[in-house]
N, CA, C and O atoms as a printed pandas DataFrame, in Angstrom:
     atom_number atom_name residue_name chain_id  residue_number  x_coord  y_coord  z_coord
0              1         N          MET        A               1   23.807   -3.334   12.443
1              2        CA          MET        A               1   22.934   -2.250   12.004
2              3         C          MET        A               1   22.618   -1.370   13.221
3              4         O          MET        A               1   22.394   -1.867   14.324
4              5         N          THR        A               2   22.606   -0.077   12.996
5              6        CA          THR        A               2   22.366    0.852   14.102
6              7         C          THR        A               2   20.880    0.943   14.443
7              8         O          THR        A               2   20.019    0.534   13.664
8              9         N          ILE        A               3   20.606    1.484   15.608
9             10        CA          ILE        A               3   19.221    1.711   16.025
10            11         C          ILE        A               3   18.529    2.647   15.032
11            12         O          ILE        A               3   17.361    2.451   14.695
12            13         N          ALA        A               4   19.249    3.653   14.573
13            14        CA          ALA        A               4   18.662    4.604   13.621
14            15         C          ALA        A               4   18.229    3.908   12.333
15            16         O          ALA        A               4   17.180    4.229   11.773
16            17         N          TYR        A               5   19.030    2.962   11.865
17            18        CA          TYR        A               5   18.632    2.226   10.657
18            19         C          TYR        A               5   17.410    1.344   10.922
19            20         O          TYR        A               5   16.548    1.206   10.054
20            21         N          TRP        A               6   17.329    0.754   12.098
21            22        CA          TRP        A               6   16.123   -0.011   12.453
22            23         C          TRP        A               6   14.903    0.916   12.473
23            24         O          TRP        A               6   13.798    0.504   12.122
24            25         N          CYS        A               7   15.112    2.169   12.886
25            26        CA          CYS        A               7   14.007    3.136   12.888
26            27         C          CYS        A               7   13.564    3.468   11.467
27            28         O          CYS        A               7   12.383    3.721   11.230
28            29         N          VAL        A               8   14.497    3.471   10.524
29            30        CA          VAL        A               8   14.127    3.672    9.118
30            31         C          VAL        A               8   13.215    2.532    8.672
31            32         O          VAL        A               8   12.222    2.767    7.983
32            33         N          LEU        A               9   13.541    1.313    9.056
33            34        CA          LEU        A               9   12.674    0.180    8.733
34            35         C          LEU        A               9   11.293    0.355    9.372
35            36         O          LEU        A               9   10.273    0.117    8.726
36            37         N          ALA        A              10   11.266    0.767   10.628
37            38        CA          ALA        A              10    9.978    0.992   11.310
38            39         C          ALA        A              10    9.161    2.059   10.592
39            40         O          ALA        A              10    7.949    1.912   10.432
40            41         N          ALA        A              11    9.819    3.133   10.157
41            42        CA          ALA        A              11    9.113    4.198    9.438
42            43         C          ALA        A              11    8.597    3.707    8.090
43            44         O          ALA        A              11    7.555    4.164    7.621
44            45         N          ALA        A              12    9.316    2.784    7.467
45            46        CA          ALA        A              12    8.872    2.235    6.184
46            47         C          ALA        A              12    7.655    1.332    6.343
47            48         O          ALA        A              12    6.824    1.241    5.440
48            49         N          ILE        A              13    7.549    0.673    7.480
49            50        CA          ILE        A              13    6.432   -0.244    7.746
50            51         C          ILE        A              13    5.196    0.496    8.262
51            52         O          ILE        A              13    4.068    0.054    8.045
52            53         N          MET        A              14    5.409    1.605    8.935
53            54        CA          MET        A              14    4.313    2.325    9.589
54            55         C          MET        A              14    3.115    2.634    8.686
55            56         O          MET        A              14    1.982    2.479    9.141
56            57         N          PRO        A              15    3.303    3.063    7.429
57            58        CA          PRO        A              15    2.130    3.355    6.600
58            59         C          PRO        A              15    1.179    2.169    6.445
59            60         O          PRO        A              15   -0.035    2.344    6.338
60            61         N          PHE        A              16    1.738    0.975    6.433
61            62        CA          PHE        A              16    0.914   -0.215    6.231
62            63         C          PHE        A              16    0.062   -0.537    7.457
63            64         O          PHE        A              16   -0.994   -1.158    7.336
64            65         N          ILE        A              17    0.514   -0.122    8.615
65            66        CA          ILE        A              17   -0.295   -0.297    9.834
66            67         C          ILE        A              17   -1.539    0.574    9.750
67            68         O          ILE        A              17   -2.651    0.118   10.015
68            69         N          TRP        A              18   -1.334    1.850    9.373
69            70        CA          TRP        A              18   -2.493    2.753    9.255
70            71         C          TRP        A              18   -3.417    2.296    8.129
71            72         O          TRP        A              18   -4.637    2.410    8.246
72            73         N          ALA        A              19   -2.844    1.779    7.039
73            74        CA          ALA        A              19   -3.672    1.297    5.922
74            75         C          ALA        A              19   -4.523    0.112    6.341
75            76         O          ALA        A              19   -5.680    0.004    5.935
76            77         N          SER        A              20   -3.966   -0.771    7.146
77            78        CA          SER        A              20   -4.758   -1.934    7.579
78            79         C          SER        A              20   -5.913   -1.500    8.473
79            80         O          SER        A              20   -6.994   -2.088    8.428
80            81         N          ILE        A              21   -5.686   -0.478    9.278
81            82        CA          ILE        A              21   -6.777    0.049   10.107
82            83         C          ILE        A              21   -7.864    0.643    9.208
83            84         O          ILE        A              21   -9.054    0.431    9.441
84            85         N          ALA        A              22   -7.451    1.381    8.189
85            86        CA          ALA        A              22   -8.419    1.975    7.264
86            87         C          ALA        A              22   -9.237    0.893    6.564
87            88         O          ALA        A              22  -10.456    1.014    6.445
88            89         N          LYS        A              23   -8.574   -0.156    6.104
89            90        CA          LYS        A              23   -9.267   -1.218    5.365
90            91         C          LYS        A              23  -10.212   -2.024    6.242
91            92         O          LYS        A              23  -11.188   -2.589    5.749
92            93         N          LYS        A              24   -9.929   -2.078    7.527
93            94        CA          LYS        A              24  -10.790   -2.827    8.444
94            95         C          LYS        A              24  -11.828   -1.947    9.127
95            96         O          LYS        A              24  -12.596   -2.428    9.961
96            97         N          SER        A              25  -11.860   -0.663    8.782
97            98        CA          SER        A              25  -12.751    0.272    9.478
98            99         C          SER        A              25  -14.219    0.098    9.113
99           100         O          SER        A              25  -15.103    0.512    9.864
100          101         N          LYS        A              26  -14.477   -0.510    7.969
101          102        CA          LYS        A              26  -15.868   -0.806    7.600
102          103         C          LYS        A              26  -15.874   -2.026    6.703
103          104         O          LYS        A              26  -14.886   -2.306    6.024
104          105         N          PRO        A              27  -16.966   -2.744    6.695
105          106        CA          PRO        A              27  -17.035   -3.939    5.851
106          107         C          PRO        A              27  -17.075   -3.575    4.374
107          108         O          PRO        A              27  -17.465   -2.470    3.998
108          109         N          GLY        A              28  -16.667   -4.517    3.555
109          110        CA          GLY        A              28  -16.798   -4.332    2.121
110          111         C          GLY        A              28  -15.497   -4.064    1.392
111          112         O          GLY        A              28  -15.511   -3.757    0.200
112          113         N          PHE        A              29  -14.364   -4.174    2.087
113          114        CA          PHE        A              29  -13.101   -3.950    1.384
114          115         C          PHE        A              29  -12.968   -4.964    0.260
115          116         O          PHE        A              29  -13.151   -6.165    0.460
116          117         N          ASN        A              30  -12.643   -4.456   -0.935
117          118        CA          ASN        A              30  -12.478   -5.295   -2.116
118          119         C          ASN        A              30  -11.082   -5.020   -2.673
119          120         O          ASN        A              30  -10.795   -3.915   -3.133
120          121         N          ASN        A              31  -10.232   -6.018   -2.629
121          122        CA          ASN        A              31   -8.861   -5.828   -3.088
122          123         C          ASN        A              31   -8.765   -5.622   -4.597
123          124         O          ASN        A              31   -7.705   -5.255   -5.104
124          125         N          LYS        A              32   -9.860   -5.854   -5.316
125          126        CA          LYS        A              32   -9.868   -5.571   -6.749
126          127         C          LYS        A              32   -9.977   -4.071   -7.001
127          128         O          LYS        A              32   -9.529   -3.577   -8.035
128          129         N          ARG        A              33  -10.571   -3.349   -6.055
129          130        CA          ARG        A              33  -10.754   -1.903   -6.187
130          131         C          ARG        A              33  -10.439   -1.211   -4.848
131          132         O          ARG        A              33  -11.321   -0.583   -4.262
132          133         N          PRO        A              34   -9.202   -1.317   -4.364
133          134        CA          PRO        A              34   -8.881   -0.762   -3.049
134          135         C          PRO        A              34   -8.983    0.761   -2.996
135          136         O          PRO        A              34   -9.387    1.315   -1.974
136          137         N          ARG        A              35   -8.629    1.430   -4.064
137          138        CA          ARG        A              35   -8.663    2.897   -4.042
138          139         C          ARG        A              35  -10.096    3.425   -3.989
139          140         O          ARG        A              35  -10.361    4.440   -3.344
140          141         N          GLN        A              36  -11.007    2.748   -4.655
141          142        CA          GLN        A              36  -12.412    3.159   -4.581
142          143         C          GLN        A              36  -12.941    2.982   -3.163
143          144         O          GLN        A              36  -13.651    3.841   -2.641
144          145         N          PHE        A              37  -12.589    1.860   -2.551
145          146        CA          PHE        A              37  -13.025    1.617   -1.180
146          147         C          PHE        A              37  -12.466    2.687   -0.249
147          148         O          PHE        A              37  -13.200    3.264    0.553
148          149         N          LEU        A              38  -11.167    2.949   -0.356
149          150        CA          LEU        A              38  -10.547    3.929    0.537
150          151         C          LEU        A              38  -11.122    5.326    0.316
151          152         O          LEU        A              38  -11.264    6.092    1.268
152          153         N          ALA        A              39  -11.451    5.661   -0.923
153          154        CA          ALA        A              39  -12.051    6.965   -1.213
154          155         C          ALA        A              39  -13.450    7.093   -0.617
155          156         O          ALA        A              39  -13.924    8.205   -0.385
156          157         N          SER        A              40  -14.110    5.972   -0.369
157          158        CA          SER        A              40  -15.478    6.010    0.171
158          159         C          SER        A              40  -15.514    6.106    1.692
159          160         O          SER        A              40  -16.587    6.247    2.279
160          161         N          LEU        A              41  -14.362    6.032    2.327
161          162        CA          LEU        A              41  -14.338    6.025    3.791
162          163         C          LEU        A              41  -14.641    7.397    4.363
163          164         O          LEU        A              41  -14.388    8.429    3.740
164          165         N          ASP        A              42  -15.193    7.375    5.573
165          166        CA          ASP        A              42  -15.349    8.605    6.355
166          167         C          ASP        A              42  -14.993    8.278    7.799
167          168         O          ASP        A              42  -14.760    7.119    8.143
168          169         N          GLY        A              43  -14.953    9.289    8.626
169          170        CA          GLY        A              43  -14.661    9.075   10.040
170          171         C          GLY        A              43  -13.299    8.439   10.267
171          172         O          GLY        A              43  -12.304    8.839    9.663
172          173         N          LEU        A              44  -13.269    7.441   11.147
173          174        CA          LEU        A              44  -12.034    6.771   11.522
174          175         C          LEU        A              44  -11.293    6.209   10.311
175          176         O          LEU        A              44  -10.075    6.362   10.210
176          177         N          GLY        A              45  -11.995    5.574    9.412
177          178        CA          GLY        A              45  -11.358    4.990    8.234
178          179         C          GLY        A              45  -10.670    6.036    7.368
179          180         O          GLY        A              45   -9.551    5.819    6.902
180          181         N          ALA        A              46  -11.328    7.161    7.152
181          182        CA          ALA        A              46  -10.730    8.235    6.356
182          183         C          ALA        A              46   -9.510    8.813    7.056
183          184         O          ALA        A              46   -8.509    9.125    6.410
184          185         N          ARG        A              47   -9.590    8.956    8.373
185          186        CA          ARG        A              47   -8.433    9.473    9.118
186          187         C          ARG        A              47   -7.272    8.480    9.094
187          188         O          ARG        A              47   -6.117    8.893    8.993
188          189         N          ALA        A              48   -7.557    7.184    9.185
189          190        CA          ALA        A              48   -6.504    6.165    9.103
190          191         C          ALA        A              48   -5.853    6.193    7.725
191          192         O          ALA        A              48   -4.635    6.057    7.605
192          193         N          HIS        A              49   -6.656    6.366    6.700
193          194        CA          HIS        A              49   -6.116    6.449    5.345
194          195         C          HIS        A              49   -5.238    7.699    5.196
195          196         O          HIS        A              49   -4.189    7.643    4.554
196          197         N          ALA        A              50   -5.657    8.811    5.778
197          198        CA          ALA        A              50   -4.856   10.039    5.729
198          199         C          ALA        A              50   -3.537    9.859    6.485
199          200         O          ALA        A              50   -2.498   10.348    6.041
200          201         N          ALA        A              51   -3.571    9.164    7.621
201          202        CA          ALA        A              51   -2.333    8.882    8.363
202          203         C          ALA        A              51   -1.414    8.003    7.526
203          204         O          ALA        A              51   -0.196    8.187    7.529
204          205         N          HIS        A              52   -1.995    7.054    6.814
205          206        CA          HIS        A              52   -1.243    6.183    5.899
206          207         C          HIS        A              52   -0.526    7.016    4.845
207          208         O          HIS        A              52    0.673    6.849    4.625
208          209         N          GLN        A              53   -1.257    7.908    4.198
209          210        CA          GLN        A              53   -0.667    8.739    3.152
210          211         C          GLN        A              53    0.415    9.665    3.717
211          212         O          GLN        A              53    1.476    9.825    3.114
212          213         N          ASN        A              54    0.143   10.270    4.871
213          214        CA          ASN        A              54    1.111   11.180    5.462
214          215         C          ASN        A              54    2.378   10.446    5.885
215          216         O          ASN        A              54    3.469   11.011    5.821
216          217         N          SER        A              55    2.247    9.203    6.313
217          218        CA          SER        A              55    3.433    8.418    6.689
218          219         C          SER        A              55    4.331    8.183    5.483
219          220         O          SER        A              55    5.555    8.232    5.603
220          221         N          PHE        A              56    3.734    7.930    4.320
221          222        CA          PHE        A              56    4.535    7.787    3.109
222          223         C          PHE        A              56    5.225    9.114    2.760
223          224         O          PHE        A              56    6.368    9.125    2.303
224          225         N          GLU        A              57    4.527   10.216    2.978
225          226        CA          GLU        A              57    5.095   11.529    2.666
226          227         C          GLU        A              57    6.268   11.862    3.584
227          228         O          GLU        A              57    7.235   12.485    3.147
228          229         N          ALA        A              58    6.195   11.456    4.840
229          230        CA          ALA        A              58    7.240   11.781    5.811
230          231         C          ALA        A              58    8.466   10.882    5.682
231          232         O          ALA        A              58    9.556   11.259    6.114
232          233         N          PHE        A              59    8.301    9.717    5.102
233          234        CA          PHE        A              59    9.377    8.736    5.078
234          235         C          PHE        A              59   10.653    9.177    4.356
235          236         O          PHE        A              59   11.732    9.026    4.931
236          237         N          PRO        A              60   10.596    9.713    3.129
237          238        CA          PRO        A              60   11.844   10.019    2.419
238          239         C          PRO        A              60   12.748   11.011    3.154
239          240         O          PRO        A              60   13.965   10.834    3.195
240          241         N          PHE        A              61   12.154   12.041    3.728
241          242        CA          PHE        A              61   12.925   13.054    4.456
242          243         C          PHE        A              61   13.630   12.420    5.652
243          244         O          PHE        A              61   14.801   12.699    5.909
244          245         N          PHE        A              62   12.917   11.572    6.377
245          246        CA          PHE        A              62   13.506   10.903    7.533
246          247         C          PHE        A              62   14.616    9.950    7.114
247          248         O          PHE        A              62   15.706    9.984    7.685
248          249         N          ALA        A              63   14.357    9.107    6.134
249          250        CA          ALA        A              63   15.363    8.135    5.694
250          251         C          ALA        A              63   16.621    8.849    5.199
251          252         O          ALA        A              63   17.737    8.442    5.521
252          253         N          ALA        A              64   16.441    9.899    4.429
253          254        CA          ALA        A              64   17.596   10.659    3.945
254          255         C          ALA        A              64   18.356   11.279    5.110
255          256         O          ALA        A              64   19.586   11.262    5.121
256          257         N          GLY        A              65   17.649   11.822    6.080
257          258        CA          GLY        A              65   18.305   12.433    7.237
258          259         C          GLY        A              65   19.155   11.443    8.004
259          260         O          GLY        A              65   20.286   11.750    8.382
260          261         N          VAL        A              66   18.618   10.256    8.237
261          262        CA          VAL        A              66   19.370    9.225    8.964
262          263         C          VAL        A              66   20.585    8.787    8.154
263          264         O          VAL        A              66   21.693    8.710    8.685
264          265         N          ILE        A              67   20.383    8.503    6.893
265          266        CA          ILE        A              67   21.491    8.018    6.061
266          267         C          ILE        A              67   22.584    9.078    5.953
267          268         O          ILE        A              67   23.765    8.759    6.088
268          269         N          ILE        A              68   22.213   10.313    5.715
269          270        CA          ILE        A              68   23.209   11.383    5.586
270          271         C          ILE        A              68   23.936   11.601    6.911
271          272         O          ILE        A              68   25.160   11.730    6.927
272          273         N          ALA        A              69   23.199   11.645    8.021
273          274        CA          ALA        A              69   23.840   11.838    9.331
274          275         C          ALA        A              69   24.835   10.717    9.616
275          276         O          ALA        A              69   25.916   10.964   10.150
276          277         N          GLN        A              70   24.475    9.495    9.263
277          278        CA          GLN        A              70   25.366    8.360    9.509
278          279         C          GLN        A              70   26.584    8.400    8.579
279          280         O          GLN        A              70   27.694    8.079    9.002
280          281         N          GLN        A              71   26.385    8.782    7.344
281          282        CA          GLN        A              71   27.495    8.779    6.383
282          283         C          GLN        A              71   28.487    9.910    6.627
283          284         O          GLN        A              71   29.690    9.726    6.438
284          285         N          ILE        A              72   28.008   11.055    7.036
285          286        CA          ILE        A              72   28.908   12.183    7.300
286          287         C          ILE        A              72   29.793   11.866    8.503
287          288         O          ILE        A              72   30.985   12.177    8.505
288          289         N          GLY        A              73   29.209   11.253    9.517
289          290        CA          GLY        A              73   29.985   10.784   10.654
290          291         C          GLY        A              73   30.426   11.836   11.645
291          292         O          GLY        A              73   31.229   11.539   12.529
292          293         N          SER        A              74   29.930   13.059   11.531
293          294        CA          SER        A              74   30.347   14.092   12.481
294          295         C          SER        A              74   29.468   14.136   13.736
295          296         O          SER        A              74   29.818   14.794   14.716
296          297         N          MET        A              75   28.346   13.446   13.708
297          298        CA          MET        A              75   27.421   13.400   14.840
298          299         C          MET        A              75   27.660   12.142   15.651
299          300         O          MET        A              75   27.971   11.084   15.104
300          301         N          ASP        A              76   27.514   12.268   16.950
301          302        CA          ASP        A              76   27.612   11.099   17.813
302          303         C          ASP        A              76   26.477   10.126   17.474
303          304         O          ASP        A              76   25.329   10.538   17.310
304          305         N          GLN        A              77   26.803    8.850   17.371
305          306        CA          GLN        A              77   25.804    7.841   16.998
306          307         C          GLN        A              77   24.627    7.817   17.952
307          308         O          GLN        A              77   23.489    7.613   17.527
308          309         N          SER        A              78   24.883    8.022   19.231
309          310        CA          SER        A              78   23.776    7.991   20.200
310          311         C          SER        A              78   22.793    9.126   19.945
311          312         O          SER        A              78   21.596    8.962   20.183
312          313         N          LEU        A              79   23.268   10.268   19.467
313          314        CA          LEU        A              79   22.368   11.380   19.152
314          315         C          LEU        A              79   21.541   11.069   17.906
315          316         O          LEU        A              79   20.350   11.373   17.856
316          317         N          ILE        A              80   22.171   10.467   16.906
317          318        CA          ILE        A              80   21.429   10.051   15.712
318          319         C          ILE        A              80   20.345    9.048   16.108
319          320         O          ILE        A              80   19.200    9.157   15.667
320          321         N          ASP        A              81   20.708    8.072   16.939
321          322        CA          ASP        A              81   19.738    7.074   17.395
322          323         C          ASP        A              81   18.607    7.726   18.178
323          324         O          ASP        A              81   17.439    7.386   17.992
324          325         N          TYR        A              82   18.956    8.669   19.059
325          326        CA          TYR        A              82   17.936    9.356   19.863
326          327         C          TYR        A              82   16.950   10.100   18.958
327          328         O          TYR        A              82   15.737   10.001   19.145
328          329         N          LEU        A              83   17.469   10.843   17.981
329          330        CA          LEU        A              83   16.583   11.587   17.074
330          331         C          LEU        A              83   15.707   10.646   16.257
331          332         O          LEU        A              83   14.542   10.946   15.996
332          333         N          ALA        A              84   16.263    9.511   15.855
333          334        CA          ALA        A              84   15.491    8.534   15.077
334          335         C          ALA        A              84   14.385    7.911   15.928
335          336         O          ALA        A              84   13.251    7.762   15.473
336          337         N          ILE        A              85   14.722    7.549   17.162
337          338        CA          ILE        A              85   13.707    6.990   18.075
338          339         C          ILE        A              85   12.631    8.022   18.364
339          340         O          ILE        A              85   11.443    7.700   18.384
340          341         N          ALA        A              86   13.049    9.264   18.588
341          342        CA          ALA        A              86   12.075   10.334   18.849
342          343         C          ALA        A              86   11.151   10.513   17.649
343          344         O          ALA        A              86    9.945   10.694   17.818
344          345         N          PHE        A              87   11.704   10.463   16.440
345          346        CA          PHE        A              87   10.884   10.593   15.236
346          347         C          PHE        A              87    9.828    9.493   15.189
347          348         O          PHE        A              87    8.652    9.769   14.948
348          349         N          ILE        A              88   10.242    8.252   15.418
349          350        CA          ILE        A              88    9.291    7.133   15.370
350          351         C          ILE        A              88    8.219    7.292   16.436
351          352         O          ILE        A              88    7.034    7.115   16.154
352          353         N          ALA        A              89    8.617    7.621   17.648
353          354        CA          ALA        A              89    7.638    7.805   18.729
354          355         C          ALA        A              89    6.651    8.922   18.381
355          356         O          ALA        A              89    5.448    8.782   18.597
356          357         N          LEU        A              90    7.159   10.011   17.850
357          358        CA          LEU        A              90    6.287   11.126   17.470
358          359         C          LEU        A              90    5.354   10.747   16.331
359          360         O          LEU        A              90    4.193   11.157   16.318
360          361         N          ARG        A              91    5.848    9.968   15.377
361          362        CA          ARG        A              91    5.002    9.555   14.263
362          363         C          ARG        A              91    3.928    8.557   14.699
363          364         O          ARG        A              91    2.834    8.540   14.135
364          365         N          VAL        A              92    4.231    7.733   15.690
365          366        CA          VAL        A              92    3.195    6.844   16.252
366          367         C          VAL        A              92    2.126    7.705   16.924
367          368         O          VAL        A              92    0.931    7.483   16.732
368          369         N          LEU        A              93    2.563    8.684   17.711
369          370        CA          LEU        A              93    1.598    9.601   18.334
370          371         C          LEU        A              93    0.793   10.341   17.268
371          372         O          LEU        A              93   -0.417   10.521   17.409
372          373         N          PHE        A              94    1.465   10.765   16.209
373          374        CA          PHE        A              94    0.783   11.447   15.109
374          375         C          PHE        A              94   -0.370   10.589   14.585
375          376         O          PHE        A              94   -1.489   11.074   14.416
376          377         N          GLY        A              95   -0.085    9.313   14.333
377          378        CA          GLY        A              95   -1.126    8.414   13.834
378          379         C          GLY        A              95   -2.254    8.222   14.828
379          380         O          GLY        A              95   -3.427    8.221   14.453
380          381         N          ILE        A              96   -1.906    8.062   16.088
381          382        CA          ILE        A              96   -2.929    7.905   17.131
382          383         C          ILE        A              96   -3.787    9.157   17.221
383          384         O          ILE        A              96   -5.012    9.074   17.308
384          385         N          PHE        A              97   -3.139   10.319   17.199
385          386        CA          PHE        A              97   -3.894   11.572   17.249
386          387         C          PHE        A              97   -4.756   11.756   16.005
387          388         O          PHE        A              97   -5.845   12.323   16.081
388          389         N          TYR        A              98   -4.273   11.281   14.870
389          390        CA          TYR        A              98   -5.076   11.351   13.648
390          391         C          TYR        A              98   -6.315   10.463   13.793
391          392         O          TYR        A              98   -7.427   10.889   13.480
392          393         N          LEU        A              99   -6.122    9.242   14.261
393          394        CA          LEU        A              99   -7.249    8.316   14.403
394          395         C          LEU        A              99   -8.288    8.831   15.387
395          396         O          LEU        A              99   -9.489    8.653   15.182
396          397         N          THR        A             100   -7.822    9.469   16.455
397          398        CA          THR        A             100   -8.733    9.937   17.504
398          399         C          THR        A             100   -9.211   11.367   17.269
399          400         O          THR        A             100   -9.882   11.951   18.119
400          401         N          ASN        A             101   -8.861   11.927   16.111
401          402        CA          ASN        A             101   -9.322   13.254   15.695
402          403         C          ASN        A             101   -8.867   14.367   16.646
403          404         O          ASN        A             101   -9.602   15.320   16.903
404          405         N          MET        A             102   -7.661   14.229   17.153
405          406        CA          MET        A             102   -7.070   15.254   18.023
406          407         C          MET        A             102   -6.165   16.119   17.143
407          408         O          MET        A             102   -4.949   15.931   17.101
408          409         N          HIS        A             103   -6.788   17.070   16.442
409          410        CA          HIS        A             103   -6.113   17.784   15.362
410          411         C          HIS        A             103   -4.970   18.679   15.808
411          412         O          HIS        A             103   -3.921   18.662   15.164
412          413         N          TRP        A             104   -5.108   19.452   16.862
413          414        CA          TRP        A             104   -4.011   20.345   17.242
414          415         C          TRP        A             104   -2.853   19.568   17.861
415          416         O          TRP        A             104   -1.695   19.956   17.704
416          417         N          GLN        A             105   -3.154   18.469   18.566
417          418        CA          GLN        A             105   -2.083   17.630   19.105
418          419         C          GLN        A             105   -1.321   16.956   17.957
419          420         O          GLN        A             105   -0.097   16.824   17.991
420          421         N          ARG        A             106   -2.075   16.539   16.950
421          422        CA          ARG        A             106   -1.470   15.929   15.764
422          423         C          ARG        A             106   -0.514   16.912   15.102
423          424         O          ARG        A             106    0.584   16.530   14.698
424          425         N          SER        A             107   -0.917   18.160   14.989
425          426        CA          SER        A             107   -0.060   19.172   14.369
426          427         C          SER        A             107    1.202   19.413   15.190
427          428         O          SER        A             107    2.282   19.589   14.626
428          429         N          LEU        A             108    1.080   19.421   16.495
429          430        CA          LEU        A             108    2.257   19.626   17.353
430          431         C          LEU        A             108    3.276   18.506   17.194
431          432         O          LEU        A             108    4.472   18.772   17.070
432          433         N          VAL        A             109    2.821   17.259   17.195
433          434        CA          VAL        A             109    3.777   16.161   17.051
434          435         C          VAL        A             109    4.322   16.090   15.622
435          436         O          VAL        A             109    5.450   15.641   15.418
436          437         N          TRP        A             110    3.549   16.520   14.646
437          438        CA          TRP        A             110    4.059   16.596   13.273
438          439         C          TRP        A             110    5.226   17.573   13.210
439          440         O          TRP        A             110    6.254   17.281   12.599
440          441         N          ILE        A             111    5.066   18.731   13.840
441          442        CA          ILE        A             111    6.132   19.742   13.868
442          443         C          ILE        A             111    7.359   19.210   14.611
443          444         O          ILE        A             111    8.489   19.414   14.168
444          445         N          ALA        A             112    7.140   18.536   15.729
445          446        CA          ALA        A             112    8.263   17.979   16.491
446          447         C          ALA        A             112    9.012   16.922   15.680
447          448         O          ALA        A             112   10.242   16.883   15.706
448          449         N          ALA        A             113    8.287   16.070   14.965
449          450        CA          ALA        A             113    8.934   15.057   14.120
450          451         C          ALA        A             113    9.712   15.724   12.985
451          452         O          ALA        A             113   10.808   15.283   12.638
452          453         N          LEU        A             114    9.158   16.763   12.421
453          454        CA          LEU        A             114    9.867   17.522   11.401
454          455         C          LEU        A             114   11.159   18.092   11.988
455          456         O          LEU        A             114   12.196   18.100   11.324
456          457         N          GLY        A             115   11.093   18.563   13.222
457          458        CA          GLY        A             115   12.279   19.081   13.901
458          459         C          GLY        A             115   13.366   18.027   14.044
459          460         O          GLY        A             115   14.551   18.334   13.918
460          461         N          CYS        A             116   12.970   16.787   14.308
461          462        CA          CYS        A             116   13.949   15.689   14.377
462          463         C          CYS        A             116   14.653   15.522   13.043
463          464         O          CYS        A             116   15.870   15.342   12.999
464          465         N          ASN        A             117   13.897   15.580   11.954
465          466        CA          ASN        A             117   14.492   15.452   10.624
466          467         C          ASN        A             117   15.464   16.589   10.340
467          468         O          ASN        A             117   16.580   16.365    9.871
468          469         N          ILE        A             118   15.033   17.794   10.628
469          470        CA          ILE        A             118   15.899   18.958   10.391
470          471         C          ILE        A             118   17.167   18.849   11.231
471          472         O          ILE        A             118   18.260   19.151   10.753
472          473         N          ALA        A             119   17.019   18.419   12.482
473          474        CA          ALA        A             119   18.183   18.268   13.364
474          475         C          ALA        A             119   19.185   17.266   12.807
475          476         O          ALA        A             119   20.393   17.470   12.930
476          477         N          LEU        A             120   18.705   16.190   12.198
477          478        CA          LEU        A             120   19.614   15.206   11.609
478          479         C          LEU        A             120   20.500   15.839   10.535
479          480         O          LEU        A             120   21.679   15.506   10.418
480          481         N          PHE        A             121   19.935   16.733    9.771
481          482        CA          PHE        A             121   20.709   17.416    8.721
482          483         C          PHE        A             121   21.619   18.505    9.296
483          484         O          PHE        A             121   22.815   18.542    9.007
484          485         N          VAL        A             122   21.041   19.382   10.106
485          486        CA          VAL        A             122   21.774   20.536   10.607
486          487         C          VAL        A             122   22.908   20.135   11.538
487          488         O          VAL        A             122   24.015   20.666   11.440
488          489         N          MET        A             123   22.636   19.201   12.440
489          490        CA          MET        A             123   23.650   18.819   13.433
490          491         C          MET        A             123   24.770   17.988   12.832
491          492         O          MET        A             123   25.834   17.860   13.436
492          493         N          SER        A             124   24.548   17.425   11.659
493          494        CA          SER        A             124   25.609   16.646   11.034
494          495         C          SER        A             124   26.430   17.485   10.054
495          496         O          SER        A             124   27.408   17.002    9.484
496          497         N          ALA        A             125   26.033   18.727    9.865
497          498        CA          ALA        A             125   26.742   19.614    8.918
498          499         C          ALA        A             125   28.087   20.053    9.469
499          500         O          ALA        A             125   28.812   20.797    8.808
């Protein structure tokens, strides 16, 4: 399995890391009503929940980009791996910036991660 495919796995797991932070951000999490609990969060917990949701939103585009780039085969594997690693690193920073309420930095790394996805498609065309 390539490094890029391992990065797809990492991107699939990432939302659950942010969700666990959200659930542990205040006492009273009830697994019978998780959505009500998450809706009641503010501050760090609400930001962790938002990072969780955004990670799910970013995943399909990234996974498709990696799979398509690998299947077309016109891109050097090391470049696909580099873009995939860069995406994961940027998405980790995105989550950290979300948790720490660094909004403009979060937006910059979101744009850079989006650029990695676009590059996977464009450079493999």
